[in-house]
C-alpha positions as CSV (number, residue, x, y, z in Angstrom):
1,M,-22.9,20.5,27.7
2,E,-20.3,23.0,26.6
3,R,-18.4,22.6,29.8
4,I,-18.0,18.8,29.6
5,I,-16.9,19.2,25.9
6,D,-14.2,21.7,27.0
7,E,-13.1,19.3,29.8
8,F,-12.9,16.5,27.2
9,L,-10.8,18.7,24.8
10,N,-8.4,19.6,27.6
11,Y,-8.2,15.9,28.7
12,K,-7.2,14.9,25.1
13,D,-4.4,17.5,25.3
14,D,-3.6,17.0,21.6
15,H,-0.6,19.1,20.5
16,N,-2.0,19.1,16.9
17,K,-4.2,22.2,16.7
18,N,-6.1,20.8,13.6
19,T,-7.0,17.6,15.5
20,K,-8.4,19.5,18.4
21,T,-10.3,21.8,16.1
22,S,-11.8,18.7,14.4
23,Y,-12.8,17.2,17.8
24,S,-14.5,20.5,18.8
25,A,-16.4,20.8,15.4
26,D,-17.6,17.2,15.6
27,L,-18.9,17.6,19.1
28,I,-20.6,21.0,18.4
29,L,-22.3,19.4,15.3
30,F,-23.6,16.5,17.5
31,S,-24.7,18.9,20.2
32,N,-26.7,21.0,17.7
33,Y,-28.3,17.8,16.4
34,L,-29.4,16.9,20.0
35,K,-30.9,20.4,20.5
36,L,-32.7,20.2,17.1
37,N,-34.3,16.8,18.1
38,N,-35.1,18.0,21.6
39,I,-32.7,15.6,23.3
40,K,-31.8,17.7,26.3
41,S,-29.0,15.7,27.9
42,I,-25.9,14.4,26.4
43,Y,-25.8,11.7,29.1
44,K,-29.2,10.2,28.0
45,V,-28.2,9.5,24.4
46,T,-29.1,6.0,23.3
47,P,-27.7,3.7,20.6
48,K,-30.8,4.4,18.6
49,N,-30.2,8.1,18.8
50,I,-26.7,7.5,17.4
51,E,-28.0,5.4,14.5
52,E,-30.6,8.0,13.7
53,F,-27.9,10.7,13.7
54,F,-25.6,8.7,11.4
55,T,-28.4,8.3,8.8
56,S,-29.8,11.8,9.2
57,N,-29.6,14.6,6.6
58,F,-28.1,16.7,9.4
59,L,-25.0,14.6,9.2
60,N,-25.1,13.4,5.6
61,T,-25.2,17.0,4.2
62,Y,-23.3,20.1,5.0
63,Q,-23.4,23.8,4.3
64,R,-20.4,26.1,4.2
65,T,-20.6,29.8,4.3
66,W,-18.0,32.5,3.6
67,K,-18.3,35.9,5.4
68,N,-16.7,39.2,4.8
69,K,-15.0,41.4,7.5
70,K,-18.4,42.8,8.5
71,G,-19.7,39.3,9.2
72,E,-22.0,39.3,6.2
73,A,-22.5,36.1,4.2
74,T,-20.9,36.4,0.7
75,K,-21.0,32.9,-0.5
76,S,-22.6,29.6,0.5
77,I,-22.5,26.1,-0.8
78,E,-24.1,22.8,0.1
79,G,-22.6,19.3,-0.3
80,E,-22.8,15.7,0.7
81,R,-20.5,14.6,3.5
82,S,-18.1,11.8,2.6
83,L,-18.2,8.5,4.4
84,S,-14.7,9.0,5.8
85,S,-15.9,12.3,7.3
86,K,-18.9,10.7,8.9
87,N,-16.8,7.9,10.3
88,R,-14.4,10.4,11.8
89,I,-17.3,12.1,13.6
90,I,-18.5,8.8,15.0
91,S,-14.9,8.0,16.1
92,T,-14.9,11.4,17.9
93,L,-18.2,10.6,19.6
94,S,-16.8,7.1,20.6
95,S,-13.8,8.7,22.2
96,F,-15.9,11.3,23.9
97,Y,-18.3,8.7,25.4
98,K,-15.3,6.6,26.6
99,Y,-14.2,9.7,28.5
100,L,-17.7,10.1,30.0
101,V,-17.6,6.4,31.1
102,F,-14.1,7.0,32.6
103,K,-15.4,10.1,34.5
104,E,-18.4,8.0,35.6
105,K,-20.8,10.4,34.0
106,V,-22.5,7.5,32.1
107,S,-22.5,3.8,32.8
108,H,-21.8,2.7,29.2
109,S,-21.2,4.2,25.8
110,P,-24.2,4.4,23.4
111,I,-21.9,4.2,20.4
112,P,-22.6,0.9,18.6
113,K,-19.7,-1.1,17.3
114,R,-19.6,-0.7,13.6
115,S,-17.1,-1.1,10.8
116,T,-15.5,2.3,10.0
117,K,-13.6,0.9,7.0
118,N,-14.1,3.2,4.1
119,E,-16.1,1.5,1.3
120,V,-14.3,3.6,-1.3
121,K,-11.3,1.8,-2.7
122,S,-7.9,3.3,-1.6
123,Q,-6.6,5.6,-4.3
124,S,-3.0,6.5,-5.0
125,L,-1.2,8.5,-7.6
126,G,1.1,6.6,-9.9
127,K,4.2,8.1,-11.5
128,K,2.3,8.5,-14.7
129,E,-0.4,10.6,-13.1
130,V,2.1,12.7,-11.1
131,Q,4.1,13.4,-14.3
132,I,1.0,14.5,-16.1
133,I,0.2,17.0,-13.2
134,L,3.8,18.3,-13.1
135,D,4.0,18.8,-16.8
136,F,0.6,20.7,-16.7
137,L,2.0,23.0,-14.0
138,K,4.7,24.2,-16.3
139,R,2.1,26.1,-18.3
140,K,1.6,29.8,-17.5
141,S,-2.1,30.1,-18.3
142,F,-3.8,27.6,-16.0
143,S,-3.9,29.9,-13.0
144,K,-3.7,33.6,-12.0
145,F,-0.7,32.6,-9.9
146,P,0.9,29.6,-11.8
147,M,4.3,29.8,-10.0
148,R,2.7,29.7,-6.6
149,D,0.3,26.8,-7.4
150,R,3.2,24.9,-9.1
151,L,5.3,25.4,-6.0
152,I,2.5,24.1,-3.7
153,I,2.3,20.8,-5.7
154,E,6.1,20.4,-5.9
155,L,6.5,21.0,-2.1
156,L,3.8,18.4,-1.4
157,Y,5.3,15.8,-3.7
158,Y,9.1,16.3,-3.9
159,C,9.4,17.3,-0.2
160,G,6.6,15.1,0.9
161,L,5.1,17.8,3.2
162,R,1.9,17.6,5.2
163,V,-0.5,20.5,4.5
164,S,-0.1,21.7,8.1
165,E,3.7,21.9,7.5
166,L,3.3,23.6,4.1
167,I,1.2,26.5,5.2
168,K,3.5,27.3,8.2
169,I,6.7,27.8,6.0
170,K,8.2,31.3,6.6
171,V,10.6,33.0,4.2
172,E,13.2,32.9,7.0
173,D,12.9,29.1,7.0
174,L,14.3,28.9,3.5
175,K,18.1,28.3,3.5
176,L,18.7,28.8,-0.3
177,Y,22.3,30.0,-0.3
178,N,23.8,26.8,1.2
179,E,25.6,24.4,-1.0
180,N,22.6,22.1,-0.5
181,P,19.5,24.3,-0.1
182,Y,16.9,23.2,2.5
183,I,13.8,24.3,4.4
184,I,13.4,24.2,8.1
185,I,10.1,22.4,8.6
186,Q,8.0,22.5,11.7
187,G,6.3,19.0,11.9
188,K,4.0,17.3,14.3
189,G,4.6,17.7,18.0
190,N,6.5,20.9,17.3
191,K,9.4,18.9,16.0
192,F,11.7,20.5,13.4
193,R,13.6,18.9,10.6
194,D,15.8,20.1,7.7
195,Q,14.0,19.2,4.4
196,P,16.3,19.2,1.3
197,I,15.1,21.2,-1.7
198,P,15.5,19.2,-5.0
199,S,17.3,21.2,-7.7
200,I,14.4,20.6,-10.0
201,M,12.3,23.0,-7.8
202,L,14.8,25.8,-7.4
203,E,14.1,27.9,-10.6
204,N,10.4,28.1,-10.0
205,L,10.9,28.8,-6.3
206,Y,13.2,31.7,-7.0
207,S,10.8,33.0,-9.7
208,Y,7.8,32.8,-7.3
209,I,9.6,34.7,-4.5
210,E,11.0,37.4,-6.8
211,I,8.1,37.9,-9.1
212,E,4.7,36.5,-8.1
213,R,5.0,36.9,-4.4
214,E,6.0,40.5,-4.8
215,S,3.1,41.1,-7.1
216,I,0.7,39.8,-4.5
217,L,2.2,42.0,-1.8
218,S,1.6,45.7,-2.2
219,N,4.4,48.2,-1.8
220,K,3.4,48.8,1.9
221,A,2.4,45.3,2.8
222,D,4.5,42.4,4.0
223,S,4.2,38.8,5.2
224,K,6.5,36.4,7.0
225,F,5.0,33.4,5.2
226,L,6.2,31.9,1.9
227,L,2.7,31.0,0.5
228,I,0.4,33.9,0.9
229,S,-3.2,34.5,0.1
230,N,-4.1,37.1,-2.5
231,Y,-7.3,38.1,-0.7
232,G,-5.8,41.2,0.8
233,S,-3.8,42.2,3.9
234,T,-4.9,42.6,7.5
235,K,-5.3,46.1,9.1
236,S,-1.6,46.0,9.9
237,N,-0.7,45.4,6.3
238,K,0.4,41.8,7.0
239,Y,-0.7,39.3,4.4
240,K,-2.0,36.0,5.8
241,N,-0.7,32.6,4.8
242,L,-2.8,30.3,2.6
243,T,-5.3,28.2,4.6
244,R,-5.7,24.4,4.5
245,Q,-9.0,25.0,2.6
246,Q,-7.3,27.2,0.0
247,I,-4.5,24.6,-0.5
248,N,-7.1,21.9,-1.0
249,Q,-9.0,24.0,-3.6
250,I,-5.8,24.7,-5.5
251,V,-4.8,21.0,-5.5
252,T,-8.3,20.0,-6.6
253,K,-8.4,22.5,-9.4
254,V,-4.9,21.6,-10.7
255,S,-5.4,17.9,-10.5
256,Y,-8.9,18.0,-12.1
257,S,-7.7,20.2,-15.0
258,S,-4.6,18.2,-15.8
259,L,-5.9,14.7,-15.4
260,S,-9.2,15.4,-17.2
261,E,-7.2,15.9,-20.4
262,F,-6.3,12.2,-20.2
263,S,-9.8,11.1,-19.0
264,L,-8.5,10.3,-15.6
265,S,-10.4,12.7,-13.4
266,N,-13.9,12.6,-12.1
267,K,-15.7,13.8,-15.2
268,K,-19.3,13.1,-16.1
269,S,-18.1,11.7,-19.4
270,G,-15.1,9.5,-19.9
271,K,-13.2,7.2,-17.6
272,T,-13.3,8.0,-13.9
273,K,-10.3,6.9,-12.0
274,Y,-10.1,9.4,-9.2
275,K,-13.0,10.5,-7.1
276,K,-11.0,13.2,-5.5
277,I,-7.3,14.2,-5.4
278,S,-6.3,15.3,-1.9
279,P,-3.0,17.1,-1.0
280,H,-2.0,14.2,1.2
281,M,-2.0,11.9,-1.9
282,F,1.1,13.6,-3.2
283,R,2.9,12.9,0.2
284,H,1.7,9.3,0.0
285,A,2.9,9.1,-3.6
286,I,6.5,10.2,-3.0
287,G,6.8,7.8,-0.1
288,T,5.7,4.9,-2.3
289,H,7.7,6.0,-5.3
290,L,10.9,6.4,-3.3
291,H,10.6,3.0,-1.8
292,K,9.7,1.3,-5.1
293,S,12.8,2.9,-6.6
294,G,15.0,1.1,-4.1
295,I,15.3,3.8,-1.3
296,D,15.6,2.2,2.2
297,I,12.5,2.6,4.3
298,L,14.5,4.3,7.0
299,R,15.5,7.0,4.6
300,V,11.9,7.3,3.4
301,R,10.9,7.7,7.0
302,D,13.4,10.6,7.5
303,H,12.2,12.3,4.3
304,L,8.6,12.2,5.3
305,G,9.4,13.3,8.9
306,H,7.7,10.2,10.5
307,S,8.7,9.6,14.2
308,S,8.2,5.8,13.7
309,V,9.1,3.5,10.8
310,S,5.8,1.7,11.4
311,T,4.0,4.8,10.2
312,T,6.1,4.8,7.0
313,S,5.4,1.2,6.4
314,R,1.7,2.0,5.9
315,Y,2.8,3.8,2.7
316,V,4.8,0.8,1.4
317,G,3.0,-2.1,3.1
318,K,1.3,-3.4,0.0
319,E,4.5,-3.2,-2.0
320,K,6.4,-5.1,0.7
321,E,3.7,-7.7,0.9
322,K,3.9,-8.3,-2.9
323,T,7.7,-8.5,-2.8
324,S,7.5,-11.0,0.0
325,I,5.0,-13.2,-1.9
326,L,7.2,-13.1,-5.0
327,N,10.3,-14.0,-3.1
328,K,8.5,-16.9,-1.4
329,Y,6.3,-18.2,-4.3
330,G,7.8,-16.6,-7.4
331,P,8.9,-18.6,-10.5
332,L,12.5,-18.9,-9.3
333,S,11.6,-20.0,-5.8
334,K,11.1,-23.7,-6.9
335,K,8.1,-23.9,-4.5
336,F,5.4,-24.3,-7.1
């Protein structure tokens, strides 16, 4: 079973390491489910098995464990898997079984056709919500490292970065002494672009580099990365960069703390507007806000580092549709 999974991963040949990691994790999860239920062959899975997997506690819940350097468990949490995560896993299985059909390992795919549309309404951050978060970040007491956490949100929003781009920024990628400061960003497909740094970010960026970052690093330690973890250095005294999970935790904490003051976060009491704030929502927000302010979609595409304008249009599609309707049927169109 492990060999055919490895063959599939090599066949996909996805340049995005995170995507390949997700494929692998999804298939290992499914493989463990089959073993638990005494289903000995991945080639004999039926549509009924897939439906049972989709509704099982094995899929609907998860457990995450943190271990120390000795491999000992230090922390463990349990949670309920989101519908979008479950749909992603089923999508991985669908792709996997299509590969098995192609390789003539099975005659047909057992994955039933189902709607993978997320039942949770799409959420986006408006200018009001973003401003609340940015104002909150100017406080010095919300975090042990307020400059770093503020920089993370500002890079996600003002620069429209993906998390995978954010965590890979090295100090040498910062070109701060140019007339127009910028960052060299390594995007998808190992493509590089120059990302301008808005002047509104510069003061905090300098402060973080000169003060907080130096306080995280010990006198003998070093790191090539801009955003470093405060959990200690490696044996070679090289501090690691923040992980995707750590970025997500910081964004969740900051967003919850700031928006809850206005009853906009997912609190047990008060108005619930956002189920969860993800780092990608800031990238989505800047794309939408730029376009709504009159910036051409091609310039928005370049700012976000999209290879195709069709990808950018997903961010502004609803706004374009509304504009089209108003132009065609609005009060000045004389078509009522």
